[in-house]
Structures are given as structure tokens and as C-alpha cells.
C-alpha positions in Angstrom: -85.4 -21.2 -14.9 -86.1 -20.8 -18.6 -89.5 -21.3 -20.3 -88.8 -24.9 -21.4 -87.7 -25.8 -17.9 -90.8 -24.2 -16.4 -93.1 -26.1 -18.9 -91.3 -29.4 -18.0 -91.8 -28.7 -14.3 -95.5 -27.8 -14.8 -96.1 -31.0 -16.8 -94.4 -33.1 -14.2 -96.3 -31.4 -11.4 -99.6 -32.0 -13.2 -98.7 -35.7 -13.6 -97.8 -35.8 -9.9 -101.1 -34.2 -8.9 -103.1 -36.6 -11.1 -101.3 -39.7 -9.7 -101.7 -38.4 -6.1 -105.4 -37.7 -6.5 -106.0 -41.2 -7.8 -103.9 -42.7 -5.1 -105.7 -40.8 -2.4 -109.1 -41.8 -3.8 -108.1 -45.5 -4.0 -106.7 -45.4 -0.4 -110.0 -44.1 0.8 -111.8 -46.9 -1.1 -113.8 -44.3 -3.0 -115.0 -44.6 -6.5 -114.8 -41.7 -9.0 -118.5 -41.3 -8.8 -118.5 -41.0 -5.0 -115.7 -38.4 -5.1 -117.6 -36.5 -7.9 -120.7 -36.3 -5.6 -118.8 -35.2 -2.6 -117.3 -32.2 -4.3 -118.6 -28.8 -3.1 -119.7 -28.2 -6.6 -120.6 -31.7 -7.8 -119.1 -33.0 -11.1 -119.7 -36.1 -13.2 -117.7 -39.3 -12.7 -116.3 -38.7 -16.2 -114.8 -35.4 -15.0 -112.9 -37.2 -12.2 -111.7 -39.7 -14.8 -110.6 -37.0 -17.1 -108.6 -35.2 -14.3 -106.9 -38.5 -13.3 -106.0 -39.4 -16.8 -104.8 -35.9 -17.7 -107.4 -35.3 -20.4 -108.6 -32.1 -18.6 -107.2 -30.0 -15.8 -109.0 -29.2 -12.6 -108.8 -25.7 -11.3 -107.2 -24.7 -8.0 -110.5 -24.6 -6.1 -111.4 -28.1 -7.2 -108.0 -29.4 -6.2 -108.3 -27.8 -2.8 -111.8 -29.2 -2.4 -110.4 -32.7 -3.1 -107.6 -32.3 -0.6 -110.2 -31.2 2.0 -112.4 -34.2 1.2 -109.4 -36.5 1.8 -108.4 -34.6 5.0 -105.1 -33.5 3.5 -103.3 -30.3 4.3 -102.7 -28.3 1.1 -99.3 -26.9 2.5 -97.9 -30.4 2.9 -99.4 -31.5 -0.4 -97.7 -28.7 -2.3 -94.5 -29.3 -0.3 -94.5 -32.9 -1.6 -94.9 -31.7 -5.1 -91.9 -29.3 -4.6 -89.8 -32.2 -3.2 -90.7 -34.4 -6.2 -89.7 -31.6 -8.6 -86.4 -31.0 -6.7 -85.6 -34.7 -7.0 -86.3 -34.6 -10.7 -84.1 -31.6 -11.4 -81.2 -32.6 -9.2 -78.7 -34.2 -11.4 -76.7 -37.1 -10.1 -72.9 -36.9 -10.6 -71.7 -39.1 -13.4 -69.6 -42.0 -12.3 -66.4 -42.6 -14.1 -66.0 -46.0 -15.7 -62.9 -47.9 -14.4 -60.0 -47.7 -16.7 -59.0 -51.1 -18.1 -55.8 -51.9 -19.9 -56.3 -53.8 -23.1 -55.2 -57.3 -22.9 -52.8 -58.9 -25.5 -55.7 -60.1 -27.7 -57.1 -56.6 -28.0 -53.6 -55.2 -29.0 -53.3 -57.9 -31.7 -50.4 -59.5 -29.9 -49.9 -63.2 -29.6 
């Protein structure tokens, strides 16, 4: 994997993490402020908002803390990210368009 591919994968993984974090929080009917207070090292609500929107990046310890708050296993979470990345990088085979013979009008014939 070259540098450009790795950067694309990292950006995609970051977006997946952000979306997953927001989805988990909403499923738990938890506000950003509530999640911020539950963190082992509490943060501001705006920090949670910035993580979810991609304005800032959480560190690994913060991500693991969030997964524990939501009762999620980090191994399965990272497995899901790997599966998502695999689906994005797997190219679908191109389908051939059916060959059609031009009709008389297309050939300029009457």
C-alpha cells in the first residue's frame, strides 16, 4: 500500500470512527455533555462535538474509554473498521455493456 492509499484509508477510518461514536451515543440516548462527563478524564461537551464532526482527533485512550463506556469490545470495533475498509478497497468488476447493432436510421439508411 503506497502513501496515498494509506492516507485515504486513514481518513476513511477516521470518518467511520466519528460516525460510529455518534451512532453509539445516540443509541444509548446520551447527550454529548453526558458522554463528556462519563469519560475517565472528563472533557467538555464541545470536545465530543469536535470529535464527532472531525474538527479534532481523539487519542487512542479516549477512544478506548468511549468504547468501554458503551460496553463495546475494542477488538470487534476495530474488526468492523477493517471490514469497512476492505469493502471500500475491493473493486467490483466492470460489467460489459450489451452490444447493440445500429438500426437503419443510425446508419443513415432509409
